[in-house]
N, C-alpha and C positions, 0 to 999 in steps of 0.2 A: 229315732226309733231304736229301741233296744229289745233284744230277745234273750231272756235268761230263764232257764229252768221251765220252759214252756209258757212263760208269761211275756206277752208282747206289750210294751209300754210306748205310747206315742206322745211326743211333746212337740210343740212348734214354737217358732219365734217370728214375730211380725215386726218389721222395721217401720219407723215413722214414715208416713206418706204413702203407705200401701193400703189398698182396699178401695171400696166404693166411695166412702166419704172421708177424704184424706184428713180433714180437720178433727174428726172424732176417733181416729185410729190411734190407740196408745202403742208405744213401742215397748219392747222387752219380751221376756220369755213367758209363755203361758201354756197350760195344758189345753189341748184341743177339746178334750171331754172332761170338764172339771168334775163330773160326778163319777165317771168311769175311765180313768186314764190307762187302765190295764185290762188286757184281754187274755184269758187263759186259753191256749190253743189245745185242741184235742191231740191225743197221743198219736193219731194217724198222720199228723203233719211232719214232713221231713224238714226239720229246723235248718239244716245246712243249705236248703234250696229256696228258702223264703225270699221273696223279692218285693220291692215297693217302688212305686212311681207316683210322683205328684205332678199333675199337669192340669192346667186350666181350673185350678181350685178344687180338684178332685184327687183324693188319695186312693190309688188302686193297689191292692195287696194280692200277691200270688202265693198261695199256701198249698204247694203240691203234696200229694200223699206219699208216704214212704213206700218203698218196694214191698215191705212186709204187709202193708195194708191193702195192696192191690190184689184182686182175685186171681187165682191161678187155675188154669185148666188142668183137669186130671183125666187122663185117658182111661176109659173103661174097656177092658177086653171081654168080648163075648165069646164063649167057647163051648 
């Protein structure tokens, strides 16, 4: 996975013998989403804190908001 200029690109590699049907699984590099291998992230995402985890065949992405994107409470004085 790479993240450059707000664009997240996801690629995967499958080794021979992995998967449900071991005889039909080709080996080598492949894009996981052949039609859309790139995702443009919104400006609100803090790119320095992006995390990814691949577990049990599922890719989980954490895309936290930047501090500037979070709402701030403003005190209103009534006088």
